[in-house]
N, C-alpha and C positions, 0 to 999 in steps of 0.2 A: 153483783148479787146473784145473777143467773148462774155464774160458774159455781158459786158456793152451793147453790141449790142442787145443781147436777151432781156435784161430788158427794153431797150427803145422800142423795137418792142411790147413787151407784154403790157407794160404801155400805149402805143399808142392805141393799139387795145381795152384795157379796157376803156380808156377815150372816145374813139369813141362810143363804145357800151353804155356807160353811158350817153353820150350826146344824143345818139338816143333814149335811153329809156326815158330820161327827156323830150325831145321833144315830144315823142309819148304820154307821160303821160299828158303833158301840152295841146296838141291839142285835145285829146279825153276826157280831163277832168276826167281822172280815179282817183280813190281814193283807199288808203290802210288803213285798220283799222279805216275806217270812217273819215279819215282826209280830209280836203279840198284839192282840186286839186293842189293849189299852194304849199301847205305844203308837199303834196305827191312828187311833182316834186323836192323840196328841199331835202327831205329825200333820193330820188334816187340819187341825185348829191353827197350828203355826203357819202352815201354808196359806190358809185363808187370810191370816193377818198380813203376811208378806204380800200377798196378791192385792189386798186392799191398799197397802202403801204404794206399791208399784203403780197400780191403776190410778190411784189419786195423783201421784206425780206425773204420770203420763198424760192424763186428761188435762191437768193444770198446765203442763208445758205445751200441749197442743192448742189450748185455748188462750194462753197469755204469753206474749213476748218477754215480758218482765220476768216471769217465772223461768223461761228458758235461759234468759240472761244470768239470772241468779244461780241456776244449776250448773251451767256449763261455761260461764265466762267470769266467774267470781275472781279467780287469780289475776286474770288480765285487768279487771276493774280495780283490784287493790293496788296493782302496780301503777295504773294510771292515777289513782288517787294519791299515792305516795309521790309520784312525779309532780303532780299538780301542787301538792303541799310544799314540795321543795322549791318549785317555782314561785309559789306565793311568798315563802320566807325570803327568797332572792329579791322579789319585787319589794317586799316590805324593807329590806336592808337597802335597796337602791333608793327607795323613797326617803328613809332616814338620812342616807348619805346626801341626797339632793337638798333635803331640808337643811342640813348642816352647811352645804356650800352656799345655799341661798342666804343663810344667816351671815356667813363670812362675807359674801358679796355685798350684802346690805350694810354690814360694818364697814366694808371698804369704801362704799359709796358715801356713807356718812362722814368717814374720815377725810376722804377727798373733798367732799362738799365743804367741810370745816376748813380744809387747807385753802380751798379756793377763796372762801370768805375772808380768810386771814390775808391772803395775797391781795385781794381787792382793796383791803384797807391799808396795806403797806405802800411804801413809795417805790415805784418802779424806777430804777436808775439806768437800766439798760433794756431796751425793747428788743423783741425778736427781730433778727436780721439787721440789727444795728452793728456797725463795725466797732470793734473794741480797739483795734490797732490796725493801721494801714501804712505800707511803705511802697516805694517803687524800686525795683531792682533792675539795674541796667543790664542790657544784653551783653554777652561776651564774658561774663564772670566765671571764675572757676568754681566747682562745687564747694570747696572749702570756703571761698569768700561768700558764696550765697548762704551757706549754713551760718556763717558769722552774722550776716544780715538778719537771717531768721531768728537767730538768738537775741539780737537787739530788739526785734519785733516782740518776742516773748517777754522780754524785760519791760518794754514799754507798755505791753498789755497788762501785766501784773501790777505795775505801778499805777496804772490808770484805774483799774477796778478797785485797788485798796483805797485809793483817795476817795472813791465814790461810796465807800462803806461796804464793799462786797469782800467776803472771805475768799482767799485764794491760796493754793499750795505754794510751797517754796518753788522758785523758778527751776531749780535743777530737777525736783520731782515732776513738775509739769512738763519739762522738756523730755524727761525720761519717758513719761507715759505716752507722749506723742512723738517719740523719736522716729518710728518707722515712717509715719506719715510725713514728718518733716524732712526725713532723708529722701523720700520719693519726690517731694516738691523740690528739694534742692537739685536733685539730678535733672528733673524736668526743666526747671528755670535756667539751669547752666547750658542746656541745649537750645534755648530760644534765641532767635535772631532779632528779637525786638524787646523793648523794655516791658516789664510786666508789673502789674499792680498785685501785691500780696496782701490780703486782708484777713484778719481773724474776726469772725462774726458770731454774735450770740445766737445760739440755736433756740432760745426761748426767752421770755421776759425774766429778768433778774432783778430781785428786790433787794434793798438795803438790808444787810444782816445775813443774807443768804450766802451759801458757798457757790463759787463759780461752777456752773455745770458744763454741759457739752458746749464745745466751741467748734464751729466749722471754719475751715480755711478755704479761701478763694484765691484763685490765680487767673487773672484776666490780663489781656493785652492793654497796655496804657495808650490806647488809640485816641486820636483827636476826635472828640464827639461833636463839638460845635466850634465854629470859627468866630472870630471877633465880629460883633454887630449882627450876627445871624438871627433872623426871626424864626422862632422855633414852634409857636403856636399862636392861635388867635381865637377869640370867642365874641359873640354879640351879646350884650347884656342890656336889659331894659332898666334905665335909671328911674323910671316912673313906678317900678315895683317897690314894695316895702323893703326895709332893710333886711329882714329875714330871708326873703327870696334872693335878693342881691348876694347876700353872704353865702347862701347855698350854691348859687350859680358860680360864684368866685371860688369857692372851696372845690367844687367839682372840676373846675378848670385847672386848678393847682394839682389835683389828684391826677388828672390826665397828663399834665406835664411830667410829674414824678414818674408815672408808669412808663412814659415814653422814654425818659432818659435812662431808666433801669434797663429797659428793653434794648437800648443802644449800647449797653455795656458798662455803665456807671455803677458803682457800688451803692446800693440803697443805704440811706441813713434817715430813719424816721424822726430824728431830733434836729439835726443841723444841716442835713443835705437836702432838705425838702422844703421848698418854699410853701408856706401855708400850713405847716404843722404848728399848732398854736403854742409855741414857746414864747418866752417873755418878749423878745424883740419882734418875732413875726407877727405876734398879736397886734402890736402897734401898727406895723405896716398893713396888716390885714384890715383892721377896722378903719384906719385912715382911708384906705382905698374904698371900702364899702361907703363911707360917708361922702367921699368925693364923687363917686358914681351917683349916689343919691342926690347930691346937690346939683349935678348936671341935669337931672330930670328929664332925660331923653335917652333914646337908644344910642349906644356907642359900641365901637369895636375895640376890645382890649387885646393888644398885641404883646406877646412876651418876647424879649430880645436878650440875647447873651452878649454882655459888653466886652468880654475878653475870651481868647481861645481857651477852650475847656477840654481837659482830658479826662480819661476814665477815672482817675484818682480823685477828681473834683478839686475844690468844692464847686458846685453850680451856683453862680450869682446870676440873678435874673432881674432885669429892669422892665418896666411896663410903660407902654404909651397908649393914649387914647386916639382913636380916629372916628370920624363920622362914617356911618355905613355908606359904602360906595364912593368914598372920597379918599384922596391921598394925604390931606392935611393931617398933621399929627400934632398932639400936644404932649410933650414928654412928661412922664411922672415916674420918678425912681421908686423901685421897691426892692425888698431883699431878694 
Protein backbone atom coordinates (compact mmCIF):
# COMPACT_ATOMS: atom_id res chain seq x y z
CA UNK A 1 0.00 0.00 0.00
CA UNK A 2 2.87 2.38 0.84
CA UNK A 3 4.41 1.72 -2.60
CA UNK A 4 1.21 2.76 -4.36
CA UNK A 5 0.88 5.92 -2.29
CA UNK A 6 4.49 6.93 -3.08
CA UNK A 7 3.95 6.28 -6.78
CA UNK A 8 0.75 8.33 -6.85
CA UNK A 9 2.40 11.28 -5.09
CA UNK A 10 5.48 11.23 -7.36
CA UNK A 11 3.34 10.91 -10.49
CA UNK A 12 1.19 13.82 -9.39
CA UNK A 13 4.21 16.00 -8.75
CA UNK A 14 5.71 15.17 -12.16
CA UNK A 15 2.37 15.83 -13.86
CA UNK A 16 2.06 19.17 -12.12
CA UNK A 17 5.60 20.16 -13.05
CA UNK A 18 5.02 19.07 -16.61
CA UNK A 19 1.79 21.05 -16.85
CA UNK A 20 3.51 24.09 -15.37
CA UNK A 21 6.39 23.80 -17.84
CA UNK A 22 3.94 23.38 -20.71
CA UNK A 23 2.00 26.46 -19.65
CA UNK A 24 5.22 28.44 -19.20
CA UNK A 25 6.45 27.42 -22.63
CA UNK A 26 3.12 28.33 -24.19
CA UNK A 27 2.87 31.78 -22.55
CA UNK A 28 6.43 32.81 -23.23
CA UNK A 29 6.41 31.16 -26.61
CA UNK A 30 9.69 29.41 -25.88
CA UNK A 31 11.23 27.11 -28.44
CA UNK A 32 13.55 24.05 -28.29
CA UNK A 33 15.78 23.00 -31.14
CA UNK A 34 14.22 25.70 -33.29
CA UNK A 35 10.71 24.19 -33.05
CA UNK A 36 7.63 26.35 -33.03
CA UNK A 37 6.21 27.21 -29.58
CA UNK A 38 3.17 24.94 -30.03
CA UNK A 39 5.33 21.97 -30.98
CA UNK A 40 7.70 22.76 -28.12
CA UNK A 41 4.78 22.68 -25.65
CA UNK A 42 3.67 19.30 -27.10
CA UNK A 43 7.19 17.89 -26.74
CA UNK A 44 7.27 19.02 -23.10
CA UNK A 45 3.92 17.35 -22.44
CA UNK A 46 4.99 14.06 -24.09
CA UNK A 47 8.33 14.09 -22.27
CA UNK A 48 6.49 14.58 -18.99
CA UNK A 49 4.31 11.51 -19.67
CA UNK A 50 7.34 9.41 -20.58
CA UNK A 51 9.13 10.60 -17.47
CA UNK A 52 6.13 9.68 -15.32
CA UNK A 53 6.14 6.14 -16.80
CA UNK A 54 9.90 5.65 -16.43
CA UNK A 55 9.93 7.04 -12.91
CA UNK A 56 6.96 4.84 -11.94
CA UNK A 57 8.65 1.71 -13.25
CA UNK A 58 11.99 2.66 -11.69
CA UNK A 59 10.50 3.30 -8.26
CA UNK A 60 8.39 0.13 -8.45
CA UNK A 61 11.43 -1.93 -9.46
CA UNK A 62 13.52 -0.40 -6.70
CA UNK A 63 10.88 -1.06 -4.07
CA UNK A 64 9.63 -4.54 -5.17
CA UNK A 65 11.59 -7.67 -6.15
CA UNK A 66 8.48 -9.09 -7.80
CA UNK A 67 8.33 -6.08 -10.14
CA UNK A 68 12.02 -6.48 -11.04
CA UNK A 69 11.43 -10.13 -11.75
CA UNK A 70 8.39 -9.35 -13.92
CA UNK A 71 10.29 -6.68 -15.87
CA UNK A 72 13.62 -8.37 -16.46
CA UNK A 73 13.09 -12.17 -16.02
CA UNK A 74 9.76 -12.82 -17.69
CA UNK A 75 11.22 -14.85 -20.57
CA UNK A 76 13.16 -17.04 -18.20
CA UNK A 77 10.05 -17.50 -16.07
CA UNK A 78 8.01 -18.49 -19.13
CA UNK A 79 10.64 -21.04 -20.12
CA UNK A 80 10.64 -22.52 -16.60
CA UNK A 81 6.85 -22.62 -16.62
CA UNK A 82 6.87 -24.45 -19.95
CA UNK A 83 9.47 -26.87 -18.60
CA UNK A 84 7.46 -27.50 -15.43
CA UNK A 85 4.30 -28.02 -17.46
CA UNK A 86 6.14 -30.57 -19.62
CA UNK A 87 7.42 -32.35 -16.50
CA UNK A 88 3.93 -32.30 -15.06
CA UNK A 89 2.55 -33.90 -18.20
CA UNK A 90 5.30 -36.52 -18.01
CA UNK A 91 4.49 -37.26 -14.37
CA UNK A 92 0.79 -37.56 -15.19
CA UNK A 93 1.61 -40.00 -17.99
CA UNK A 94 3.89 -41.97 -15.62
CA UNK A 95 1.15 -42.05 -13.01
CA UNK A 96 -1.36 -43.31 -15.56
CA UNK A 97 1.10 -45.95 -16.75
CA UNK A 98 1.81 -47.07 -13.18
CA UNK A 99 -1.91 -47.27 -12.48
CA UNK A 100 -2.33 -49.47 -15.54
CA UNK A 101 0.58 -51.66 -14.42
CA UNK A 102 -0.91 -51.84 -10.93
CA UNK A 103 -4.22 -52.93 -12.40
CA UNK A 104 -2.46 -55.55 -14.53
CA UNK A 105 -0.55 -56.82 -11.47
CA UNK A 106 -3.77 -56.96 -9.45
CA UNK A 107 -5.35 -58.96 -12.26
CA UNK A 108 -2.34 -61.33 -12.27
CA UNK A 109 -2.55 -61.73 -8.49
CA UNK A 110 -6.26 -62.51 -8.74
CA UNK A 111 -5.61 -65.00 -11.54
CA UNK A 112 -2.74 -66.69 -9.69
CA UNK A 113 -4.78 -66.79 -6.49
CA UNK A 114 -7.57 -68.48 -8.40
CA UNK A 115 -5.11 -70.98 -9.86
CA UNK A 116 -3.69 -71.69 -6.40
CA UNK A 117 -7.17 -72.31 -5.04
CA UNK A 118 -7.89 -74.64 -7.94
CA UNK A 119 -4.63 -76.49 -7.36
CA UNK A 120 -5.39 -76.82 -3.67
CA UNK A 121 -8.64 -78.58 -4.50
CA UNK A 122 -7.11 -80.84 -7.16
CA UNK A 123 -5.36 -84.12 -6.54
CA UNK A 124 -1.58 -83.87 -6.36
CA UNK A 125 -0.20 -86.96 -8.05
CA UNK A 126 3.48 -85.98 -7.92
CA UNK A 127 4.98 -83.78 -5.26
CA UNK A 128 7.88 -81.40 -5.68
CA UNK A 129 11.25 -83.25 -5.65
CA UNK A 130 9.53 -86.63 -6.08
CA UNK A 131 11.39 -88.95 -8.46
CA UNK A 132 9.35 -89.68 -11.59
CA UNK A 133 11.77 -92.32 -12.80
CA UNK A 134 15.05 -93.69 -11.43
CA UNK A 135 17.63 -96.13 -12.72
CA UNK A 136 21.18 -97.25 -11.99
CA UNK A 137 23.72 -97.11 -14.81
CA UNK A 138 26.80 -99.24 -14.32
CA UNK A 139 30.29 -97.81 -14.68
CA UNK A 140 32.29 -98.44 -17.83
CA UNK A 141 29.43 -98.08 -20.31
CA UNK A 142 29.95 -96.41 -23.68
CA UNK A 143 28.11 -93.11 -24.35
CA UNK A 144 25.81 -94.89 -26.86
CA UNK A 145 24.85 -97.47 -24.26
CA UNK A 146 24.31 -94.76 -21.64
CA UNK A 147 22.07 -92.83 -24.04
CA UNK A 148 20.02 -95.99 -24.60
CA UNK A 149 19.58 -96.33 -20.83
CA UNK A 150 18.51 -92.69 -20.62
CA UNK A 151 16.02 -93.26 -23.44
CA UNK A 152 14.51 -96.15 -21.49
CA UNK A 153 14.37 -93.84 -18.46
CA UNK A 154 12.38 -91.26 -20.47
CA UNK A 155 9.98 -93.95 -21.70
CA UNK A 156 9.50 -95.19 -18.14
CA UNK A 157 8.88 -91.61 -16.99
CA UNK A 158 6.24 -90.86 -19.63
CA UNK A 159 4.46 -94.17 -19.02
CA UNK A 160 4.33 -93.52 -15.29
CA UNK A 161 2.96 -89.98 -15.48
CA UNK A 162 0.35 -90.97 -18.09
CA UNK A 163 -0.91 -93.74 -15.82
CA UNK A 164 -1.33 -91.17 -13.06
CA UNK A 165 -3.46 -88.88 -15.23
CA UNK A 166 -0.79 -86.32 -16.15
CA UNK A 167 -0.53 -85.04 -19.71
CA UNK A 168 2.86 -85.54 -21.32
CA UNK A 169 4.33 -84.86 -24.73
CA UNK A 170 5.35 -87.59 -27.12
CA UNK A 171 8.55 -89.34 -25.99
CA UNK A 172 10.42 -88.23 -29.11
CA UNK A 173 9.42 -84.59 -28.57
CA UNK A 174 10.30 -84.80 -24.88
CA UNK A 175 13.66 -86.34 -25.72
CA UNK A 176 14.31 -83.72 -28.40
CA UNK A 177 13.63 -80.82 -26.03
CA UNK A 178 16.05 -82.27 -23.46
CA UNK A 179 18.54 -83.69 -25.94
CA UNK A 180 21.39 -81.34 -25.03
CA UNK A 181 21.06 -81.98 -21.30
CA UNK A 182 20.73 -85.73 -21.82
CA UNK A 183 23.77 -85.73 -24.11
CA UNK A 184 25.87 -83.98 -21.48
CA UNK A 185 24.63 -86.45 -18.87
CA UNK A 186 25.52 -89.40 -21.10
CA UNK A 187 29.08 -88.14 -21.60
CA UNK A 188 29.49 -87.51 -17.89
CA UNK A 189 28.12 -90.91 -16.90
CA UNK A 190 30.30 -92.69 -19.47
CA UNK A 191 33.44 -91.28 -17.84
CA UNK A 192 32.44 -92.31 -14.31
CA UNK A 193 34.36 -95.04 -12.53
CA UNK A 194 31.44 -96.02 -10.30
CA UNK A 195 27.79 -96.88 -10.70
CA UNK A 196 25.53 -93.84 -10.85
CA UNK A 197 21.90 -93.24 -9.92
CA UNK A 198 20.06 -91.21 -12.56
CA UNK A 199 16.72 -89.75 -11.57
CA UNK A 200 14.12 -87.51 -13.18
CA UNK A 201 12.55 -85.38 -10.45
CA UNK A 202 9.44 -83.20 -10.48
CA UNK A 203 10.43 -79.54 -10.17
CA UNK A 204 7.02 -78.64 -8.67
CA UNK A 205 3.77 -80.23 -7.52
CA UNK A 206 1.92 -81.84 -10.44
CA UNK A 207 -1.83 -82.31 -10.35
CA UNK A 208 -3.97 -84.79 -12.25
CA UNK A 209 -5.04 -83.34 -15.58
CA UNK A 210 -2.09 -80.96 -15.81
CA UNK A 211 0.67 -81.11 -18.37
CA UNK A 212 4.05 -82.32 -17.16
CA UNK A 213 6.14 -79.22 -16.51
CA UNK A 214 9.81 -78.81 -15.67
CA UNK A 215 11.72 -81.97 -14.88
CA UNK A 216 15.09 -81.93 -13.13
CA UNK A 217 17.62 -84.68 -13.78
CA UNK A 218 19.86 -85.86 -10.95
CA UNK A 219 23.05 -87.87 -11.25
CA UNK A 220 24.40 -89.26 -7.98
CA UNK A 221 26.89 -91.98 -7.07
CA UNK A 222 25.09 -95.16 -6.05
CA UNK A 223 27.00 -95.27 -2.80
CA UNK A 224 26.30 -97.62 0.04
CA UNK A 225 24.42 -95.41 2.49
CA UNK A 226 23.65 -97.86 5.31
CA UNK A 227 24.86 -101.37 6.10
CA UNK A 228 22.67 -104.22 7.27
CA UNK A 229 21.34 -103.80 10.86
CA UNK A 230 22.87 -100.34 11.18
CA UNK A 231 21.27 -98.08 13.80
CA UNK A 232 20.71 -94.73 12.09
CA UNK A 233 18.86 -92.64 14.68
CA UNK A 234 17.24 -92.73 18.10
CA UNK A 235 14.93 -90.55 20.16
CA UNK A 236 13.46 -90.59 23.66
CA UNK A 237 9.67 -90.36 23.75
CA UNK A 238 7.46 -89.97 26.81
CA UNK A 239 4.71 -92.59 26.65
CA UNK A 240 2.79 -90.79 29.41
CA UNK A 241 2.08 -87.87 27.08
CA UNK A 242 -1.17 -87.69 25.15
CA UNK A 243 -1.40 -89.26 21.71
CA UNK A 244 -1.13 -85.89 19.95
CA UNK A 245 2.23 -85.11 21.58
CA UNK A 246 3.51 -88.62 20.91
CA UNK A 247 2.44 -88.37 17.25
CA UNK A 248 4.18 -85.00 16.93
CA UNK A 249 7.43 -86.31 18.47
CA UNK A 250 7.32 -89.40 16.26
CA UNK A 251 6.66 -87.35 13.12
CA UNK A 252 9.57 -85.01 13.94
CA UNK A 253 11.79 -88.06 14.42
CA UNK A 254 10.80 -89.42 11.02
CA UNK A 255 11.44 -86.04 9.39
CA UNK A 256 14.93 -86.01 10.89
CA UNK A 257 15.58 -89.47 9.47
CA UNK A 258 14.39 -88.40 6.05
CA UNK A 259 16.56 -85.27 6.09
CA UNK A 260 19.58 -87.28 7.18
CA UNK A 261 19.28 -89.89 4.43
CA UNK A 262 18.80 -87.18 1.79
CA UNK A 263 21.92 -85.42 3.06
CA UNK A 264 23.80 -88.69 2.74
CA UNK A 265 22.95 -88.90 -0.97
CA UNK A 266 19.65 -90.76 -1.32
CA UNK A 267 17.09 -89.38 -3.74
CA UNK A 268 14.21 -87.90 -1.76
CA UNK A 269 10.76 -89.34 -2.34
CA UNK A 270 8.03 -87.66 -0.31
CA UNK A 271 5.51 -90.42 -1.04
CA UNK A 272 7.25 -93.78 -0.86
CA UNK A 273 10.83 -93.22 0.21
CA UNK A 274 10.03 -91.44 3.42
CA UNK A 275 8.87 -93.31 6.49
CA UNK A 276 6.23 -91.27 8.22
CA UNK A 277 4.67 -89.57 5.22
CA UNK A 278 1.04 -90.43 5.78
CA UNK A 279 0.26 -92.59 2.79
CA UNK A 280 -2.16 -95.50 3.24
CA UNK A 281 0.37 -98.06 4.52
CA UNK A 282 2.55 -95.74 6.56
CA UNK A 283 -0.53 -94.30 8.33
CA UNK A 284 -1.25 -97.78 9.72
CA UNK A 285 2.34 -98.23 10.89
CA UNK A 286 2.47 -94.70 12.24
CA UNK A 287 -0.68 -94.87 14.36
CA UNK A 288 0.05 -98.41 15.48
CA UNK A 289 3.37 -97.15 16.82
CA UNK A 290 1.72 -94.14 18.52
CA UNK A 291 -0.76 -96.48 20.25
CA UNK A 292 2.01 -98.90 21.23
CA UNK A 293 4.09 -96.13 22.82
CA UNK A 294 1.02 -94.78 24.62
CA UNK A 295 0.19 -98.25 25.98
CA UNK A 296 3.71 -98.58 27.42
CA UNK A 297 2.92 -95.48 29.52
CA UNK A 298 6.57 -94.71 30.29
CA UNK A 299 9.60 -93.08 28.74
CA UNK A 300 11.19 -95.21 26.02
CA UNK A 301 14.03 -94.88 23.54
CA UNK A 302 12.93 -95.47 19.96
CA UNK A 303 15.78 -96.70 17.72
CA UNK A 304 15.62 -96.76 13.92
CA UNK A 305 17.47 -99.69 12.30
CA UNK A 306 18.10 -100.47 8.62
CA UNK A 307 17.55 -104.22 8.12
CA UNK A 308 19.38 -104.50 4.77
CA UNK A 309 22.27 -102.86 2.95
CA UNK A 310 20.84 -99.66 1.44
CA UNK A 311 22.25 -97.79 -1.54
CA UNK A 312 21.54 -94.30 -2.83
CA UNK A 313 18.87 -95.56 -5.20
CA UNK A 314 16.91 -96.91 -2.23
CA UNK A 315 14.36 -97.81 -1.16
CA UNK A 316 14.94 -97.13 2.50
CA UNK A 317 13.32 -99.75 4.72
CA UNK A 318 13.42 -98.99 8.41
CA UNK A 319 12.50 -101.10 11.40
CA UNK A 320 12.13 -99.74 14.92
CA UNK A 321 12.77 -101.17 18.34
CA UNK A 322 12.06 -99.92 21.84
CA UNK A 323 14.60 -99.73 24.65
CA UNK A 324 14.40 -98.51 28.19
CA UNK A 325 16.40 -95.31 28.78
CA UNK A 326 19.92 -96.23 29.89
CA UNK A 327 19.48 -99.95 29.20
CA UNK A 328 20.45 -102.26 26.38
CA UNK A 329 17.43 -104.49 26.55
CA UNK A 330 15.33 -104.17 23.47
CA UNK A 331 11.89 -105.09 22.34
CA UNK A 332 11.68 -105.42 18.58
CA UNK A 333 8.85 -103.71 16.77
CA UNK A 334 8.83 -103.69 12.99
CA UNK A 335 7.83 -100.60 11.05
CA UNK A 336 7.93 -99.50 7.45
